[in-house]
MMTF fields as JSON, N, C-alpha, C and O atoms, coordinates in Angstrom:
{
  "mmtfVersion": "1.0.0",
  "mmtfProducer": "UNKNOWN",
  "numBonds": 359,
  "numAtoms": 360,
  "numGroups": 90,
  "numChains": 1,
  "numModels": 1,
  "chainsPerModel": [1],
  "groupsPerChain": [90],
  "chainIdList": ["A"],
  "bondAtomList": [4, 2, 8, 6, 12, 10, 16, 14, 20, 18, 24, 22, 28, 26, 32, 30, 36, 34, 40, 38, 44, 42, 48, 46, 52, 50, 56, 54, 60, 58, 64, 62, 68, 66, 72, 70, 76, 74, 80, 78, 84, 82, 88, 86, 92, 90, 96, 94, 100, 98, 104, 102, 108, 106, 112, 110, 116, 114, 120, 118, 124, 122, 128, 126, 132, 130, 136, 134, 140, 138, 144, 142, 148, 146, 152, 150, 156, 154, 160, 158, 164, 162, 168, 166, 172, 170, 176, 174, 180, 178, 184, 182, 188, 186, 192, 190, 196, 194, 200, 198, 204, 202, 208, 206, 212, 210, 216, 214, 220, 218, 224, 222, 228, 226, 232, 230, 236, 234, 240, 238, 244, 242, 248, 246, 252, 250, 256, 254, 260, 258, 264, 262, 268, 266, 272, 270, 276, 274, 280, 278, 284, 282, 288, 286, 292, 290, 296, 294, 300, 298, 304, 302, 308, 306, 312, 310, 316, 314, 320, 318, 324, 322, 328, 326, 332, 330, 336, 334, 340, 338, 344, 342, 348, 346, 352, 350, 356, 354],
  "bondOrderList": [1, 1, 1, 1, 1, 1, 1, 1, 1, 1, 1, 1, 1, 1, 1, 1, 1, 1, 1, 1, 1, 1, 1, 1, 1, 1, 1, 1, 1, 1, 1, 1, 1, 1, 1, 1, 1, 1, 1, 1, 1, 1, 1, 1, 1, 1, 1, 1, 1, 1, 1, 1, 1, 1, 1, 1, 1, 1, 1, 1, 1, 1, 1, 1, 1, 1, 1, 1, 1, 1, 1, 1, 1, 1, 1, 1, 1, 1, 1, 1, 1, 1, 1, 1, 1, 1, 1, 1, 1],
  "groupList": [{"groupName": "MET", "atomNameList": ["N", "CA", "C", "O"], "elementList": ["N", "C", "C", "O"], "formalChargeList": [0, 0, 0, 0], "bondAtomList": [1, 0, 2, 1, 3, 2], "bondOrderList": [1, 1, 2], "singleLetterCode": "M", "chemCompType": "L-PEPTIDE LINKING"}, {"groupName": "ALA", "atomNameList": ["N", "CA", "C", "O"], "elementList": ["N", "C", "C", "O"], "formalChargeList": [0, 0, 0, 0], "bondAtomList": [1, 0, 2, 1, 3, 2], "bondOrderList": [1, 1, 2], "singleLetterCode": "A", "chemCompType": "L-PEPTIDE LINKING"}, {"groupName": "ASP", "atomNameList": ["N", "CA", "C", "O"], "elementList": ["N", "C", "C", "O"], "formalChargeList": [0, 0, 0, 0], "bondAtomList": [1, 0, 2, 1, 3, 2], "bondOrderList": [1, 1, 2], "singleLetterCode": "D", "chemCompType": "L-PEPTIDE LINKING"}, {"groupName": "THR", "atomNameList": ["N", "CA", "C", "O"], "elementList": ["N", "C", "C", "O"], "formalChargeList": [0, 0, 0, 0], "bondAtomList": [1, 0, 2, 1, 3, 2], "bondOrderList": [1, 1, 2], "singleLetterCode": "T", "chemCompType": "L-PEPTIDE LINKING"}, {"groupName": "SER", "atomNameList": ["N", "CA", "C", "O"], "elementList": ["N", "C", "C", "O"], "formalChargeList": [0, 0, 0, 0], "bondAtomList": [1, 0, 2, 1, 3, 2], "bondOrderList": [1, 1, 2], "singleLetterCode": "S", "chemCompType": "L-PEPTIDE LINKING"}, {"groupName": "VAL", "atomNameList": ["N", "CA", "C", "O"], "elementList": ["N", "C", "C", "O"], "formalChargeList": [0, 0, 0, 0], "bondAtomList": [1, 0, 2, 1, 3, 2], "bondOrderList": [1, 1, 2], "singleLetterCode": "V", "chemCompType": "L-PEPTIDE LINKING"}, {"groupName": "ARG", "atomNameList": ["N", "CA", "C", "O"], "elementList": ["N", "C", "C", "O"], "formalChargeList": [0, 0, 0, 0], "bondAtomList": [1, 0, 2, 1, 3, 2], "bondOrderList": [1, 1, 2], "singleLetterCode": "R", "chemCompType": "L-PEPTIDE LINKING"}, {"groupName": "GLN", "atomNameList": ["N", "CA", "C", "O"], "elementList": ["N", "C", "C", "O"], "formalChargeList": [0, 0, 0, 0], "bondAtomList": [1, 0, 2, 1, 3, 2], "bondOrderList": [1, 1, 2], "singleLetterCode": "Q", "chemCompType": "L-PEPTIDE LINKING"}, {"groupName": "LEU", "atomNameList": ["N", "CA", "C", "O"], "elementList": ["N", "C", "C", "O"], "formalChargeList": [0, 0, 0, 0], "bondAtomList": [1, 0, 2, 1, 3, 2], "bondOrderList": [1, 1, 2], "singleLetterCode": "L", "chemCompType": "L-PEPTIDE LINKING"}, {"groupName": "ILE", "atomNameList": ["N", "CA", "C", "O"], "elementList": ["N", "C", "C", "O"], "formalChargeList": [0, 0, 0, 0], "bondAtomList": [1, 0, 2, 1, 3, 2], "bondOrderList": [1, 1, 2], "singleLetterCode": "I", "chemCompType": "L-PEPTIDE LINKING"}, {"groupName": "GLU", "atomNameList": ["N", "CA", "C", "O"], "elementList": ["N", "C", "C", "O"], "formalChargeList": [0, 0, 0, 0], "bondAtomList": [1, 0, 2, 1, 3, 2], "bondOrderList": [1, 1, 2], "singleLetterCode": "E", "chemCompType": "L-PEPTIDE LINKING"}, {"groupName": "LYS", "atomNameList": ["N", "CA", "C", "O"], "elementList": ["N", "C", "C", "O"], "formalChargeList": [0, 0, 0, 0], "bondAtomList": [1, 0, 2, 1, 3, 2], "bondOrderList": [1, 1, 2], "singleLetterCode": "K", "chemCompType": "L-PEPTIDE LINKING"}, {"groupName": "TYR", "atomNameList": ["N", "CA", "C", "O"], "elementList": ["N", "C", "C", "O"], "formalChargeList": [0, 0, 0, 0], "bondAtomList": [1, 0, 2, 1, 3, 2], "bondOrderList": [1, 1, 2], "singleLetterCode": "Y", "chemCompType": "L-PEPTIDE LINKING"}, {"groupName": "ASN", "atomNameList": ["N", "CA", "C", "O"], "elementList": ["N", "C", "C", "O"], "formalChargeList": [0, 0, 0, 0], "bondAtomList": [1, 0, 2, 1, 3, 2], "bondOrderList": [1, 1, 2], "singleLetterCode": "N", "chemCompType": "L-PEPTIDE LINKING"}, {"groupName": "GLY", "atomNameList": ["N", "CA", "C", "O"], "elementList": ["N", "C", "C", "O"], "formalChargeList": [0, 0, 0, 0], "bondAtomList": [1, 0, 2, 1, 3, 2], "bondOrderList": [1, 1, 2], "singleLetterCode": "G", "chemCompType": "PEPTIDE LINKING"}, {"groupName": "PHE", "atomNameList": ["N", "CA", "C", "O"], "elementList": ["N", "C", "C", "O"], "formalChargeList": [0, 0, 0, 0], "bondAtomList": [1, 0, 2, 1, 3, 2], "bondOrderList": [1, 1, 2], "singleLetterCode": "F", "chemCompType": "L-PEPTIDE LINKING"}, {"groupName": "PRO", "atomNameList": ["N", "CA", "C", "O"], "elementList": ["N", "C", "C", "O"], "formalChargeList": [0, 0, 0, 0], "bondAtomList": [1, 0, 2, 1, 3, 2], "bondOrderList": [1, 1, 2], "singleLetterCode": "P", "chemCompType": "L-PEPTIDE LINKING"}],
  "groupTypeList": [0, 1, 2, 3, 4, 5, 1, 6, 2, 7, 8, 6, 4, 9, 5, 10, 6, 9, 10, 6, 8, 10, 10, 10, 11, 11, 1, 9, 1, 2, 2, 9, 6, 2, 5, 12, 1, 10, 1, 11, 1, 13, 14, 15, 2, 5, 11, 3, 8, 6, 7, 5, 5, 6, 8, 6, 11, 5, 10, 5, 1, 10, 6, 7, 10, 7, 10, 1, 0, 8, 2, 8, 12, 8, 4, 1, 8, 14, 0, 9, 16, 14, 2, 14, 9, 4, 10, 4, 10, 13],
  "groupIdList": [1, 2, 3, 4, 5, 6, 7, 8, 9, 10, 11, 12, 13, 14, 15, 16, 17, 18, 19, 20, 21, 22, 23, 24, 25, 26, 27, 28, 29, 30, 31, 32, 33, 34, 35, 36, 37, 38, 39, 40, 41, 42, 43, 44, 45, 46, 47, 48, 49, 50, 51, 52, 53, 54, 55, 56, 57, 58, 59, 60, 61, 62, 63, 64, 65, 66, 67, 68, 69, 70, 71, 72, 73, 74, 75, 76, 77, 78, 79, 80, 81, 82, 83, 84, 85, 86, 87, 88, 89, 90],
  "secStructList": [7, 2, 2, 2, 2, 2, 2, 2, 2, 2, 2, 2, 2, 2, 2, 2, 2, 2, 2, 2, 2, 2, 2, 2, 2, 2, 2, 2, 2, 2, 2, 2, 2, 2, 2, 2, 2, 2, 2, 2, 2, 6, 6, 7, 7, 2, 2, 2, 2, 2, 2, 2, 2, 2, 2, 2, 6, 1, 7, 2, 2, 2, 2, 2, 2, 2, 2, 2, 2, 2, 2, 2, 2, 2, 2, 2, 6, 6, 7, 1, 6, 6, 1, 1, 7, 7, 4, 4, 4, 7],
  "xCoordList": [-28.245, -28.572, -27.345, -27.15, -26.515, -25.332, -24.339, -23.682, -24.223, -23.311, -23.712, -22.853, -24.997, -25.511, -25.202, -24.813, -25.367, -25.109, -23.618, -23.265, -22.76, -21.314, -20.908, -20.12, -21.441, -21.116, -21.598, -20.896, -22.781, -23.33, -22.442, -22.131, -22.033, -21.163, -19.806, -19.257, -19.286, -18.003, -18.122, -17.246, -19.188, -19.416, -19.553, -18.969, -20.318, -20.506, -19.15, -18.856, -18.345, -17.029, -16.136, -15.444, -16.162, -15.355, -15.812, -14.991, -17.119, -17.665, -17.305, -16.93, -17.413, -17.089, -15.609, -15.254, -14.746, -13.303, -13.027, -12.252, -13.66, -13.49, -13.959, -13.295, -15.088, -15.616, -14.649, -14.424, -14.085, -13.105, -11.88, -11.381, -11.402, -10.239, -10.536, -9.682, -11.743, -12.145, -12.146, -11.729, -12.611, -12.594, -11.162, -10.863, -10.274, -8.859, -8.237, -7.453, -8.588, -8.061, -8.493, -7.698, -9.754, -10.248, -9.506, -9.143, -9.278, -8.562, -7.135, -6.638, -6.485, -5.128, -5.134, -4.256, -6.105, -6.214, -6.414, -5.852, -7.21, -7.409, -6.097, -5.788, -5.331, -4.03, -3.074, -2.369, -3.056, -2.188, -2.606, -1.754, -3.886, -4.401, -3.956, -3.589, -3.989, -3.552, -2.066, -1.67, -1.252, 0.187, 0.438, 1.273, -0.277, -0.127, -0.581, 0.039, -1.645, -2.109, -1.056, -0.821, -0.434, 0.642, 1.816, 2.386, 2.172, 3.27, 2.952, 3.81, 1.714, 1.294, 1.362, 1.804, 0.926, 0.968, 2.399, 2.636, 3.349, 4.759, 5.456, 6.677, 4.674, 5.222, 5.663, 6.234, 5.415, 5.799, 4.708, 3.525, 5.117, 4.188, 3.667, 4.425, 2.386, 1.784, 1.85, 2.114, 1.616, 1.656, 3.048, 3.172, 4.077, 5.449, 5.731, 6.379, 5.255, 5.438, 4.812, 5.405, 3.611, 2.943, 3.777, 3.882, 4.361, 5.201, 6.453, 6.862, 7.062, 8.249, 7.911, 8.654, 6.792, 6.379, 6.167, 6.58, 5.519, 5.275, 6.595, 6.764, 7.527, 8.802, 9.662, 10.407, 9.561, 10.361, 9.948, 10.706, 8.76, 8.284, 8.859, 8.774, 9.447, 9.924, 11.418, 12.174, 11.833, 13.252, 14.046, 13.534, 15.293, 16.142, 16.262, 16.102, 16.539, 16.725, 15.429, 15.463, 14.313, 13.032, 12.732, 12.248, 13.026, 12.796, 13.674, 13.213, 14.927, 15.828, 15.325, 15.406, 14.814, 14.26, 13.044, 12.902, 12.165, 10.988, 11.398, 10.822, 12.393, 12.853, 13.49, 13.307, 14.232, 14.857, 13.792, 13.911, 12.756, 11.675, 10.938, 10.593, 10.698, 10.04, 10.88, 10.347, 12.194, 13.086, 13.047, 13.023, 13.04, 12.989, 11.708, 11.75, 10.58, 9.301, 9.243, 8.8, 9.691, 9.679, 10.592, 10.259, 11.736, 12.663, 12.041, 12.153, 11.393, 10.753, 9.654, 9.373, 9.04, 7.987, 8.513, 7.741, 9.841, 10.44, 10.133, 10.069, 9.947, 9.556, 10.707, 10.499, 11.929, 13.094, 13.901, 14.361, 14.085, 14.857, 16.271, 16.917, 16.737, 18.1, 18.315, 19.461, 17.241, 17.421, 17.532, 17.669, 17.473, 17.65, 16.363, 16.377, 15.257, 13.965, 13.046, 12.851, 12.497, 11.56, 10.155, 9.862, 9.282, 7.899, 7.179, 6.223, 7.614, 6.943, 7.237, 6.531, 8.285, 8.624, 7.698, 7.637, 6.984, 6.114, 4.779, 3.925],
  "yCoordList": [-36.019, -34.847, -34.295, -33.081, -35.179, -34.754, -34.078, -33.112, -34.587, -33.987, -32.551, -31.679, -32.304, -30.966, -30.028, -28.881, -30.495, -29.691, -29.335, -28.204, -30.304, -30.077, -29.075, -28.168, -29.234, -28.314, -26.907, -25.932, -26.794, -25.485, -24.822, -23.635, -25.605, -25.06, -24.643, -23.605, -25.459, -25.137, -23.861, -22.998, -23.736, -22.547, -21.305, -20.263, -21.417, -20.298, -19.886, -18.695, -20.845, -20.571, -19.832, -18.878, -20.275, -19.633, -18.193, -17.28, -17.999, -16.658, -15.738, -14.586, -16.224, -15.406, -15.048, -13.928, -15.976, -15.677, -14.603, -13.679, -14.719, -13.711, -12.357, -11.347, -12.322, -11.058, -10.426, -9.216, -11.233, -10.712, -10.152, -9.084, -10.875, -10.409, -9.117, -8.235, -9.01, -7.775, -6.601, -5.5, -6.827, -5.777, -5.369, -4.181, -6.356, -6.062, -5.293, -4.368, -5.676, -5.003, -3.537, -2.654, -3.283, -1.91, -1.116, 0.038, -1.72, -1.039, -0.693, 0.394, -1.617, -1.371, -0.272, 0.59, -0.291, 0.753, 2.117, 3.114, 2.162, 3.41, 3.885, 5.076, 2.942, 3.286, 3.845, 4.823, 3.226, 3.688, 5.093, 5.954, 5.321, 6.647, 7.685, 8.805, 7.311, 8.221, 8.558, 9.704, 7.579, 7.817, 8.765, 9.665, 8.569, 9.482, 10.897, 11.875, 11.012, 12.325, 12.991, 14.195, 12.207, 12.728, 13.201, 14.263, 12.407, 12.786, 14.092, 14.967, 14.22, 15.442, 16.638, 17.719, 16.445, 17.522, 17.952, 19.091, 17.051, 17.356, 17.852, 18.006, 18.103, 18.708, 17.749, 18.183, 16.461, 15.491, 15.402, 15.581, 15.128, 14.967, 13.527, 12.585, 13.371, 12.046, 11.244, 10.042, 11.889, 11.186, 10.582, 9.446, 11.347, 10.848, 9.734, 8.746, 9.878, 8.819, 7.507, 6.44, 7.586, 6.373, 5.714, 4.49, 6.542, 6.017, 5.35, 4.288, 5.972, 5.391, 4.043, 3.074, 3.981, 2.719, 1.64, 0.494, 2.018, 1.057, 0.58, -0.611, 1.506, 1.147, 0.271, -0.58, 0.477, -0.336, -1.808, -2.669, -2.094, -3.475, -4.21, -5.435, -3.45, -4.02, -4.316, -3.525, -5.457, -5.817, -4.75, -4.119, -4.548, -3.505, -3.672, -2.703, -4.877, -5.106, -4.814, -4.22, -5.223, -4.978, -3.478, -2.953, -2.798, -1.356, -0.634, 0.291, -1.045, -0.433, -0.67, 0.219, -1.856, -2.16, -1.288, -0.775, -1.119, -0.271, 1.179, 1.85, 1.661, 3.039, 3.241, 4.285, 2.245, 2.336, 2.389, 3.159, 1.571, 1.584, 2.929, 3.477, 3.456, 4.746, 5.838, 6.669, 5.835, 6.813, 6.682, 7.687, 5.456, 5.22, 5.803, 6.493, 5.524, 6.033, 7.551, 8.201, 8.124, 9.583, 10.235, 11.277, 9.625, 10.153, 10.098, 11.053, 8.996, 8.845, 9.886, 10.29, 10.314, 11.316, 12.74, 13.699, 12.873, 14.193, 14.841, 16.066, 14.048, 14.574, 14.663, 15.062, 14.298, 14.387, 15.602, 15.659, 16.58, 17.781, 17.409, 16.55, 18.071, 17.87, 16.627, 16.249, 15.968, 14.757, 15.086, 14.188, 16.373, 16.77, 16.811, 17.204, 16.414, 16.424, 17.344, 17.141, 18.327, 19.205, 18.66, 17.942, 19.024, 18.548, 19.105, 18.494, 20.25, 20.826, 20.074, 20.236, 19.245, 18.451, 17.263, 16.675, 16.892, 15.705, 16.018, 15.137],
  "zCoordList": [11.329, 12.103, 12.818, 12.866, 13.375, 14.111, 13.179, 13.566, 11.933, 10.968, 10.654, 10.524, 10.534, 10.242, 11.398, 11.177, 12.61, 13.797, 13.896, 14.228, 13.608, 13.658, 12.586, 12.851, 11.377, 10.287, 10.618, 10.349, 11.195, 11.564, 12.616, 12.519, 13.63, 14.687, 14.124, 14.493, 13.238, 12.626, 11.792, 11.855, 11.021, 10.206, 11.085, 10.789, 12.155, 13.082, 13.672, 13.775, 14.05, 14.615, 13.612, 13.968, 12.384, 11.334, 11.111, 11.03, 11.014, 10.793, 11.963, 11.746, 13.176, 14.347, 14.38, 14.748, 14.004, 13.938, 12.903, 13.152, 11.736, 10.685, 11.188, 10.957, 11.867, 12.383, 13.39, 13.359, 14.271, 15.235, 14.524, 14.879, 13.523, 12.775, 12.015, 11.924, 11.474, 10.793, 11.769, 11.411, 12.997, 14.018, 14.342, 14.46, 14.488, 14.756, 13.601, 13.817, 12.365, 11.185, 11.172, 10.852, 11.52, 11.563, 12.629, 12.401, 13.787, 14.866, 14.436, 14.73, 13.744, 13.261, 12.204, 12.208, 11.306, 10.282, 10.941, 10.488, 12.008, 12.75, 13.381, 13.366, 13.936, 14.529, 13.476, 13.725, 12.315, 11.226, 10.794, 10.573, 10.676, 10.306, 11.342, 10.985, 12.624, 13.686, 13.556, 13.768, 13.213, 13.055, 11.884, 11.983, 10.783, 9.644, 10.027, 9.61, 10.808, 11.262, 12.145, 12.045, 12.997, 13.849, 12.997, 13.247, 11.99, 11.101, 10.384, 10.265, 9.907, 9.22, 10.164, 9.773, 11.402, 12.394, 12.689, 13.094, 12.488, 12.715, 11.448, 11.426, 10.394, 9.19, 8.1, 7.099, 8.266, 7.241, 6.17, 6.46, 4.949, 3.837, 3.837, 3.609, 4.093, 4.248, 2.955, 2.985, 1.83, 0.548, 0.317, -0.141, 0.636, 0.481, 1.477, 1.132, 2.701, 3.704, 3.248, 3.412, 2.674, 2.185, 1.084, 1.015, 0.233, -0.85, -0.278, -0.747, 0.735, 1.365, 1.992, 1.831, 2.704, 3.342, 2.282, 2.46, 1.176, 0.088, -0.518, -0.78, -0.74, -1.366, -0.46, -0.944, 0.85, 1.779, 1.766, 2.211, 1.262, 1.181, -0.026, -0.114, -0.961, -2.218, -2.103, -1.538, -2.641, -2.665, -3.404, -4.328, -3.001, -3.589, -5.104, -5.845, -5.564, -7.005, -7.768, -8.846, -7.221, -7.894, -7.926, -8.928, -6.816, -6.765, -7.782, -8.449, -7.905, -8.88, -10.303, -11.151, -10.557, -11.877, -12.173, -13.283, -11.185, -11.359, -11.61, -12.466, -10.862, -11.025, -12.401, -13.027, -12.865, -14.19, -15.283, -16.237, -15.141, -16.129, -16.093, -17.14, -14.894, -14.77, -15.44, -16.175, -15.187, -15.821, -17.341, -18.051, -17.836, -19.275, -19.873, -20.892, -19.238, -19.734, -19.663, -20.609, -18.536, -18.403, -19.428, -19.992, -19.664, -20.658, -22.048, -22.817, -22.371, -23.68, -23.882, -25.011, -22.795, -22.871, -22.713, -22.729, -22.558, -22.409, -21.076, -20.979, -20.068, -18.762, -17.778, -16.632, -18.194, -17.319, -17.748, -18.888, -16.856, -17.206, -17.644, -17.044, -18.7, -19.158, -19.98, -20.225, -20.421, -21.233, -22.713, -23.544, -23.043, -24.432, -25.235, -26.401, -24.634, -25.333, -24.541, -23.343, -25.182, -24.466, -24.644, -25.6, -23.689, -23.755, -24.971, -25.449, -25.481, -26.642, -27.924, -28.919, -27.907, -29.102, -29.25, -30.329, -28.222, -28.244, -28.843, -28.94]
}
């Protein structure tokens, strides 16, 4: 009986901690949304800001590799101006 009571209390404690963290996460998400709204009100492009924030999380070498692959794919599809391939050739 005591084991069941301890497990129940432990489970309740874990669930309550998760719930508190979820509330904090929502509050932080709301704060982030407010900052993006402020940036937009000041004339910044929110979509570009989100991309910059995402890219800053990536290591320089990995980001360069991703950009090189993107350039390669865009070039293969004729989507880079001045690459000698027009989109109508595809």
